[in-house]
C-alpha positions as CSV (number, residue, x, y, z in Angstrom):
1,M,-117.9,-157.9,87.2
2,R,-120.4,-155.3,86.3
3,Q,-117.7,-152.6,86.0
4,L,-115.8,-154.8,83.5
5,G,-118.9,-155.3,81.4
6,G,-119.6,-151.6,81.3
7,A,-116.0,-150.8,80.4
8,I,-116.0,-153.4,77.6
9,G,-119.4,-152.0,76.3
10,V,-118.0,-148.4,76.3
11,A,-114.9,-149.6,74.5
12,V,-116.9,-151.4,71.8
13,L,-119.3,-148.5,71.2
14,T,-116.5,-146.0,71.1
15,S,-114.6,-148.2,68.6
16,V,-117.7,-148.3,66.4
17,I,-118.0,-144.5,66.5
18,V,-114.3,-144.0,65.7
19,L,-114.4,-146.5,62.8
20,N,-117.3,-144.6,61.2
21,G,-115.8,-141.2,61.8
22,P,-117.2,-139.1,64.7
23,V,-117.3,-135.9,62.6
24,S,-117.8,-135.0,58.9
25,L,-117.2,-132.0,56.9
26,V,-120.3,-130.2,55.6
27,A,-120.0,-126.9,53.7
28,G,-116.6,-126.3,55.2
29,H,-117.7,-126.9,58.8
30,T,-117.2,-129.9,61.0
31,V,-120.4,-131.4,62.3
32,A,-121.2,-134.5,64.3
33,N,-121.6,-137.6,62.1
34,L,-125.0,-138.8,63.3
35,T,-124.7,-142.0,61.2
36,A,-121.8,-143.1,63.4
37,Y,-123.9,-142.6,66.5
38,R,-126.9,-144.4,65.0
39,I,-124.7,-147.4,64.1
40,A,-123.3,-147.4,67.7
41,F,-126.9,-147.3,69.0
42,L,-127.8,-150.3,66.8
43,T,-124.7,-152.1,67.9
44,A,-125.7,-151.6,71.6
45,A,-129.2,-152.9,70.7
46,A,-127.6,-156.0,69.1
47,I,-125.5,-156.6,72.2
48,C,-128.6,-156.4,74.3
49,L,-130.4,-158.9,72.2
50,C,-127.5,-161.3,72.4
51,A,-127.5,-160.9,76.2
52,L,-131.2,-161.5,76.3
53,A,-130.8,-164.7,74.3
54,F,-128.0,-165.8,76.6
55,S,-129.9,-165.0,79.8
56,L,-132.9,-167.0,78.6
57,S,-130.7,-170.1,78.1
58,I,-129.7,-170.2,81.8
59,R,-131.7,-172.8,83.7
60,D,-133.2,-172.0,87.1
61,A,-131.4,-175.0,88.6
62,D,-128.0,-173.6,87.5
63,A,-128.7,-170.1,88.9
64,A,-130.2,-171.3,92.2
65,S,-126.8,-171.5,93.9
66,T,-126.1,-167.8,93.2
67,I,-129.4,-166.4,94.5
68,P,-129.3,-165.2,98.1
69,R,-132.0,-166.4,100.4
70,R,-134.5,-163.8,101.6
71,G,-134.6,-165.0,105.2
72,S,-130.9,-164.7,105.8
73,R,-130.7,-161.2,104.5
74,E,-133.6,-159.9,106.6
75,E,-132.2,-161.5,109.7
76,G,-128.8,-159.8,109.0
77,E,-130.5,-156.4,108.6
78,R,-132.3,-156.9,111.9
79,R,-129.1,-157.7,113.8
80,T,-127.1,-154.7,112.4
81,A,-129.9,-152.1,112.8
82,P,-129.0,-149.4,115.2
83,A,-130.9,-149.0,118.4
84,P,-133.4,-146.1,118.4
85,A,-132.3,-142.9,120.2
86,A,-133.9,-142.1,123.5
């Protein structure tokens, strides 16, 4: 699921840059349009703020079933650990 979120984020930010024009013509030379990149950065910040607001709305009781228990993980690591070499 993380890869999908990253792919959507890159697609959105790339679309923002393309819509604003990634380059501009200054004195007959093409240069990077820094305004487009600033707008993309602000868009990323806005997405982060929306994600923060959404994450704060999740109750602990709802998330409890998705959190792995510490004891079960540590026991699993002990069982799968290789024996020391003699």
